[in-house]
N, C-alpha and C positions, 0 to 999 in steps of 0.2 A: 542471702550472700554471707561467706565467711568475712569475719571482720578484719580489715587490713591492718598488719602489725601485731596481731594476737596470735600467740603461739598455740599449737594444739593442747599443750599442757594447761595453759591458762583457760582457754574455753572449757575445757572438761572440769577445771575446778569449780566452774561457776555453775555447773549442772547438779540437779538432785540425784540421789542414788539410783532412783528409778530411770531417769533420763540417760545415766551412764550405762546402765544396763541394756537399755532400748537401743541405744547407739550402736550396740555390738550384735545387732541382729537386724534383718530385712524388714522393710515395712509391709512388702508384699513379695511377689514372686521374683522381682527383677530389681527393685529398688532399695536403698538405704533409708532409715528413718530421718525425718527431718526435726532437729532439736535446736534450741536457741544457739545461733553462731555457726550452726553447720546445717546446710541444706541437704536435701535428698540428692543422690546420683543414681544413674542406671548402670548396671553391669548387665551384658547379655552375650549370649553365646557367640562364639567364633567356632573354629578357628581360622577357617578358610574364607570367611564372609561374615557379614553383619546379620545375624538372625534377630532383629528386633520384632518381637511378635506385636501384632497390631489388634488384637481382640483378645480371645482367651489365652492364657499363660500355661506352659507346661515345659518340662524339660526332655521331652522325647521327641520333640519335631513334630507334633501332632497338629498343633494350631497353626494357622497362617502367619506369615511376617511380611514386612515391608520389602519391596523389591531391592536387591543388593547384588552386586558382582559376586558371583560364585567362582572364586578362584581354585585352582587345582587343591584338591586335599593333600595332606601331608604325605600319603603314601607316593604320589606322584612328585611333589616338591622335593622329597628326600633324594628321589632319583635325579635331580638336577645337578646335585653336589655343587650347587652355586651360590655361596653366601650373599655375594653382592645382588643376585637377582632377588633373593629372599628378602634383603632390606627393602628392596623397591616395592616388593609385594606388601611387607609389612607397612611401609608408608602410604600405600594405596588404602590398605584396611583402616589405617588410623583417619584418613580423610573421610572414609564414609562413615565410620563411626562417629567423628566429630559432627559430621553433617546430620546425623540421627540423633544428636544429644546423648550419645552413648559415652559414659566416662571410663569404662573398663571393658575390655573384650576380652572374653574367656578362652584364651589360648596363648601359646601353642601347646599342643600336647606332644610330649617327647618320650613317652614310656616305650621300654625296649620290646622289639618284636621277639618274645620268647619263643612262641609258637606260632606257625603259620594259621592255626586254628582260632586265634584270638578274633572275635568278631568285630572289635574296634581298631584293627591294625590299619584300617584305611584312615584313621586320625593321627597316626604315628608315623614318625620319619625313618627310622631305621632299626636293625638289629645291633647296630654299633653304638655305644655311648658317645665316642668323639664325634662322630658325624651328626648324631642327635643333638650334641650339645652346640657345635659350632653353627648348625643351621637354624637350631632354637633361639641362640642369641642374636643371629641376624634377624629374625623375624621381631623379636621384642624390641631391639634397637631401632628398627624402622617404624614399628607401631609407635612406640614412645616418643620417637622425635615429632610426632604429630599431636603431642598433648593428650594422648589417650593411653591410659594403663594396659599392660599386658597382664595375663593370669597363668603362670607357667603351672602345668598340670600333667598328670594327676599324681601328686606327691604322697606316696611312691609306691613302687612294686605293684601297680596296678596292670596286670598283664593278661588278664582274662575277663570275661563277662560273666561267666558261670559263677553263681553265688557271689557276685562282685560286692556285695553290700555287708557280707559277713565272713568271707572266707579269709583264713590266714595264709599269708605267703611266708612259708617257713624256709629262711635262706641263712646261709652260713655268712659270717661276717665278711669274708674277702668278697665273695661274688655281690654282696648287698653293696658294698663301697665301690667296687671297681667297675661292675656292670651296671646297677639298677640306680646308684645315686650320682654315679660320676658325670652324667650329662646334665643332670639337675644343677651340679656343683658348677659346671662350666657356664651355663646360663646366668646363675646368680652372681657370679663374679665377673662375668664379662658384660652383663646388660642390666643387672639390678632390676628385675621386674617389679613393677608396683605391687603386685600381688602374687602369692603361689597358692594354688588350690590344693588342700589336701585330698586324698583319695578316700573312697568308701572302706576299702578292706583292712584287715588288720596286717600287721607285720610282726612275725614271730609271737603271735598272740596278742598283739596290742593295737587298738584301733588306730589308724594313722590320724584320726581327728583328736585323739587325746593322748598323743605319745610324746612326753616331754623331751625324750632323747632326740626324736626326729626333728620336732617343731621348734625346739630351743637349743639345745645341745649342739646339733649338727647344723641346723639351717641357719641359726643366728650366731651362735657363740664359735662355731668353727669357720662356717663360710661368709659371715660378715653381712647376711641378709639384712636389709634396713626397712623393707617395706611391710605388709599386710598380710596375714595367712587368712584365707578364706576357706570356708567348707565347701566340698562339692555338695551340690543341691540334695540335702536329706542326710548327709553323712555324718551329723552329730548324733552321738548315742546318749552322752552324758554332758550336758552344757557346762556344768561347773567343772568337770574334770578336763574338759577341753579348753576353757578359757585358762584354767591352771597351767595347762601343758604348753600354751602358746598359741591357740588358735584365737584370732581377733574378732572375726566376723562370722556369726552363722547365717547361712543362706538355705531356704527363703525364710520368709516370716514364719514364726510359730504360733502367731496371733497373741503374742505377749506371754505364753506359757513358760517358755523356759528363761525370759527376762526375769519372771517372778522368781524362779529357782535361784538365779543370781542374787537378787536382792535378799531372798531369804537366808541364803548361803552367808552373805556378808554380815547380816544382822546376827547370824547365830555364831560368827566368828570362824567358820570352817573355810571361808574364802577371804584372803586379804584384800580389803578394798583397793590396795595399791596396784594389785595384778589387773583389777577391772579398769582404774584410771589409765593404766598402759595401754590396755587393748582400745579403750575408747578414744585415747590420744592418737593411735595408730589409724582409727576410722577416720577422725577429724583431719589427719595430715593427708590422707589418701583422697578425701573429700576436696581439700584444698588445692590440690595438684589437678584434679579433675575439672574443678572450677576455673582455675588458671588456664587451662588448656582449652576450655569451651569456647565455641563462636557460633552463636545462633544464626548468623548470617552466613555461614560457610556453605559451600556446595562441592560437588566433584564432577569431573569429567566422565560420564557414563561411557561414552565410546571408548575414550583413552584408556579406561579401566578394562574394558573388553579386550582391546588391543594387547594390554599388557597381560591379562590372563590368557589370552591365546599364545603369547610369547613364552610365558612360564609353561604352559602345557606343552609346547614344541620342545622345550629344552628338558622335559621331563620323560619324554618317550624314550624307550630303551629298544635299540634294534638289537634283538637277540640272536638272529641268525640272518644271513643273506648270502645265497648262492648265486648272486649276479642278477637277481630278478629285479631289484630295486636300486636305484630310484625308476620310476616308470616314465616313459615319454608321454607328454601331453596327448599325442593322437594315438596311444596304446589303445587295443582293442580289449576292454576289460568288463567284467561283471561284477557287480557288487552284491554279496549275499550276507544275509544275517539281519535279524530284527533290529539289534542294537545300532547298526549302521544308520537306521532312520529315527530310532527312539532310543537315544544315547543314555547309558549308565554314566552319570558324570559326577556323582557324590553318593556317600553312604547315608543310611537312614540314622535316625536318631536326632540328639540335640545339636548337630551341627548342620542340619539340612537347611539350606539356603533358598530362597525365593529369587531366581536368577533375573537379571535385568533384562537379559535375552538368552536364547539357547540355540547353539548350532549343532547340526548333525552332520556327519562324515559323508552321508550320501549327497545332502545338499551342496556340501562344500566341495565335493569332487566333481560333480557337476558343474559348479560355477567355476572352478579352476580350469576345466578342460573345455568348458563351453559345449559339452554334449550331453546328451540325454542318456547318461549310462544306464544299460540295463540292470534291474535290481530284482531280487527275490527274497522275501523274509526269511524263508527256510525253517523257522520256528517262532514260536509266540513270546509273549511277555514272561512267561514263566520258565522259558527254555525248552518246553516240550514241542515235539514237530508232528505234524500229521503227514499222512501219505502224500496229500496234494501239495502241502509246502516243500517236502523233499523233492518231489517229481519236478516242481517249477524250478528249484534250485538246481538241479541237475541239467536240466534243459538249458539254463541260463550258463551255466559252467561249461557245457559242451560247445557252445556258440562262441565263446570267448578266447582270446589268447591268454589272458592272466586274469585269475579269480581272486578277488579281495574278499576273504571269507572273515566276518566279524563274529567272534564268540566271546562269551564272557559269563560271569556269574550272576544269576538273577538277583535283583534287588532283596527280594524276600530272604535270601541266604546270608546276607552281611549286613548287620545293624547292629548299634548299641543295644546292649540288653541281653544278648545270647551268643554264644559262640558257634563256629562252624562245625558241622559233623564230619567233614572231610575236606581235600583240597582237589577235588575233581570238578571238572567241567561237568555240566548236566549230560547224562548219556545220550539223550537225543541228539545233542550238539555233537558228540563224538561220532555217533552214527552219521549224522549229516556229512562231517568232515570226511569219513571213509567215502561215502557217495560222491561226494564233490570230487575227491582225489582221483577216483576211478574214472570220472569223466574228464578231469583236467589236472594232470599232475603239478601243472604250473600255478600252484595255489598259494597265496600269501595269507597267512592267519595274523589276525589283528585282535589283540585281547583287550577286554574291559573287565576289570576286577580289582577290588579293594584289598585283597590279599592273594600271595601266590597261588597259582594252580599248577597241578601236576602235567607236565609237558612231555614227560618220557614216553608217553603212549604214541605220540606222532612227530614229536621233534625231528627224529631222522628220516622222516617221510615227506616232509614240505620243504620247499627251498628257501622260504622266509618266514620269520616270526616276528611281529612287533609287539611289544608289551606296551599297551595304552593306558594300564591303570585306570583311574577314575580321574578325569582330566578337567573337570569344571565346565563352566558353561560355553567356554570356547574351544573345547576340545576337538569338536568336529573338524573345525578350519586347521588346527595344529596337525592333526592326523593327516588331512589332505596335503597339507604343506611338506609333511616328511615324506610320504609316499611318492610324491611326484618330485623330490629334491629340491623345492623351493626353500626348505630348511633342511640343513644337514643334521641328522640325529646325532644328540651328543650326551643323552642321558645314561645314566650307570646304575645298575642294580644297587639299592641300599639294603637288600636282604637276599639270602641265597634262594635259588629255586632248586629244592632236593629233587632227587629220583622218584622218591616216594614218601609218604607221611611216616612210615616206619623208620626211616632213617633220620628224623628230625631229633634234636637234642632233647626235647621235653617229652618225646613219647614215652608213654608209660608213666609219666609224672604230670599230666595234664587231663583234666581240670583238678584233680585231687578227689578227695573223698571226706566225708564227715566234717566238713568245715575246714579243712586244711589241705594245701597243695605243697608238696615237697619239691623245692628246686634241686633235684639230685643231680643235675648236670653241672652244678657249680659254676665255674668261671667260663666253662665251654659253651658258649652262646653262639648260635649262628655259624659264620664261617670258622669260628675258633674250633667248634665241635668237629666239622668236618675235616679241616686240616690236621687236627690232633689225631685223628684216626685214618688219614690219608683215604677218604671216602670218596667215591665219585659222586658229583652232583650233575643236575641238568645244566644250569648255568651259575657260575660262581659270582660272589659279592663283588661288587666293583665293574663287573662285566657289561660292556655296551659297544657295540659296532658303529661305524662311520661310514660315510661314502668316500672318504678319502683316507690315507694312511699316515702313521706318525712314527717317527725314528727317534730314539732316545740315544744319546751319546755323551761322552765326557762327564759322566756322573761322579760327584765327589762328595764326601760328608765329612764335616769338622765339628768339633764339639767345643764348647765353652761353657762358662758357669750357668748360663741360662738354658742350655740344651744343645741341641745338633742342628745345624745348618746344611741343608741337601741342596746341592746345585747340579743342574743338568742342562745339556741343550736339547730343545725339542724341535723337531723339523717335521714340518707338513710336506710329507714326500708324494702326496698325491696331487690329483689334479682339481680338488674343489677347496674352497674356504671350509674350514670347519673348527672343531672345538675338541680338545682332548683333557681327559680329567687324570692328571698325574697324582699317583697315590704312593704314600710312603709308609712302609710297615716296619716294625722293628721286632727283633725276638732276641732271646739270649740262652743260647744253648748251655746245658750244665747249671742252670740257676739252683739257688738253694731252695727255692720254692716252685710249686707247679705252676706253670704258664702255657699258654697256647704258642703254637710254632711262630705265629706272626700276629701282630695287632695293628690295627690303622693308627697311625700317629699324626698324619698330615696329608693334606690334599690340595690340589689347585686346579681350577678349571681355566684352561689356556686357549685363547681364540687365536688362530693362524690363518693367514691368507695362503693359497695354494703355493708350495715352493718355499714359503718364509720359514725361518728358524728365529728362535728366542732363547735366550738364557733364562732360566726358570729357578727360582729360589724357594724353597719350602723351610718353615722352621718347625722343628719339633721342640715343644716346651719340655723343659727338664721334668716338671712335676707331672707330665703326662708318661714318663717313664717309670714312675714310681708305682709300687705294689702296696697294698695294704698290710702292714706288718701287725699281725694278731698278737705277737708277745707284747708289743709295747703300745699298740692301738695308735698307731701313726703312720703316715706315708713314708716309705723308704725308697730310696733309689739303690739299686744294689751295684756294687762294683762289678766290673766285667767288660768282656770283648763283645759288643753287641752286634747283631747283624742289621743292617739297614738295607731293605730291598726298595727298589723303585719300580713301580710296575703300572700297568694299564688295568690291572684287576688283581685280586688276592691270588689269582693262580696264573697270571701273565705278567712274570717278573722280568724286567728288562735289564735291570743292573742290580747287582748284590754287592754290598759294601761292608766294611767292617770298621767300627770305631771303639776306642776303649772309653769308658766312661768311669768316672771316679765316683764311687758310692759315699754313703754317709755313715759314720761309724755308729753302730747300734750298741748299747750298753744294755744288755738284758740282765736284769739283777739275778744273781746266783743264789740258790738255795740248796737244802739237803736233797731236794727232788730234781735239781739239775743233773743232766747226764755226764758221765766222765768225759765224753766227748766235748760237750759244752764247757765245761770247766776247764779241760785241756787247752782249748783255744782262748782262754782268757790270758791277757799279758801278764797279770800279777799271779792269779792262782795256778795257771797251767804249769810253769816251770816248778813250783813247789811241789806239786802233786806228781809231776813226772819224776822229780828226785825221790820222793818217797816210795813211789811203786817200782822204782828201779833199784831199790837197795834191799838189803838183807835177803830174806827168803824169796823176795820177789825179783831178785836179780835175773836179768835175761828176759822179764816179762816185757818190758817196753821194746824190746828188739824183735818180738814175735808179731809180725803184721797181722796174722789171722787171730791171734787172742785179743790184740787191741781192737780190732774190728769188731769183735763180738762184744766186748766190754763197752764200746763207744756209747751205746744207748742205755746202758745200765745206771739208774739213779746212784749218783755218788755216795749218798747217805747210806744205802744199803749195803754197798760193796765195801766201804771204808769199814764197815762194822765186822767184816770176816776177820778171822784169826790171821796174824802176820799181815795185815794190810799196811803196817807202818803209820798209821795216822789214827790218833785216838779221836772219838767224837767231839770232845771239847775243842781240839786243836782244829778239826774240821770247822766247826762253827766259828771260830776265831778267824780262821784263813778266809772263809766265805764273806764275814762282815768287813774284813780289811780289804777284800777285793771289791765289794760293792761300794765302799767308801772311796776308794783310789779314783 
């Protein structure tokens, strides 16, 4: 046990050099070392369940683990757009982790879905940093309320599996800050996770595990992170460099090899022992928090957690299309087709693979809900391939039904940690099956199971209804049955765009890179930002999702204050069923001085309303979320201007468009001889003097010619002032610029 009243620094001061080095690495695959005053604690995989291995240990989900609730993976939870729900899921995860004596659960993962090909997209929440940040913070807050630490991952720019342990994500400064780090910043500042896990990859050539800019300058000094930085399992390349950069705990154990490297570096004077002391104290502090939250006598409600898992799954299902076929009547004559209906794909493969406490399948749940032995045909096998006999059986079942429920999806072998997808297609045999079933019965509802988006453009126009079921966890079967039959009104919304084709995606041509580098050539235009900037057709847009009721937006208004923008509107459930709407707020700034997407998500709220009810809804847009990263001064900047504030049901279903004036922040960019004439002219001190000089003598009339001034605006002033007749000597210019910078 940790010694009561003893600070981590005091504990570390009493340790030997070797003990301090040992404290900053694992004892084995999942636990930290036990040293005097600091007991061992367990860290284990999440993020959507407790994967506590009970025999052999690995990080790829190969060995068995104790039973735990398999909640919906992040690909589904992101589509819930429901922060309150994710807090509750986090609480339940914390209860289970505590019951298994787990001190830190490794999650959530909030990396941006840069490309739909990323093999680990099922572990991530969204293509948008605000949505990822808000929902990630909710999960961490729920988890840590139970005395169990979160581990925010994978920090940072871990957006592919190809060459993931070496590849350099080469990203310009603005996209790195505004897209790939912004969600992490939100979670750190809103939830203070106990740990942040560094990623395997390099960022602009530097391994994340040994990047002092990332782990110290940004994470700690700028964002105020107070916790511990842990490596992804096997991410450390150079232990001494990592510790110096701000990585506190290497996992898993190196059997003492890298501990000895630290000891040798301290003795050689190449590593300051104070740096080691700081890291060891952070480990001791983490252990103290975990010990304080532990309860060896605790347990959890297995059935209650399954009920919550079903609720979360139902809230995450997205009704993409519905031409009046859904919801089904309980006595409707239906046939269920598809191997996945009976053998569900409910989670992805790899380190997040959970051993569920129970497992529902959609076929059994549909039969239980209707009280009928619904006809079933597999149609295809585990690998997605279909035999002639399976296809014939499916066509026969479809022909005899009024409505077909056709379950399609990506085989488990195509979606996993460790490799990326080759395409975004459903298996060819499944598409052929779909064609045959549609020919037999046009009234076919397609229900999807997939960890990343699939191309729907080949058939979306030919089927009356499409249900995006993602990977829904252990209770997904019941959730799908409830949504299909209207026991639950669907309320999920797309957290990522479904493109018409892979070639339309932002990273196409820049994924997964070559020769150890991947260029993020799309810059800021990731996901819906890309499609909107190009006015490009998509199959289904970001934020889209249908309901069995209808919602009307009215009386929208937006006002600004020092803290941001307050958007208020009246939302009315104008249909005949209770339901939930996700109100989304986007902002844009036409004529901005910097490149921007036409619209960016800046706020959202999930609002539950009874049929016929109305509610006044208020959403806050934080002022800091309006800022862009100004590369000239390396700081966040809110630009002055007349901002468009759009309120909508998706990024392309805008119900109200408003305008508000936002006062920006004055930016003083130091002037130099390399500053452009336009930049100098805009300066309050230097501008009038230069204007007077350029408008005198032989330059008279120059200032009054707009075309000449437009041409000169981008020219470096040091070069132009050196021309004969400029009216300004080099020495005068230097004095003028110095005076302007000092003013």
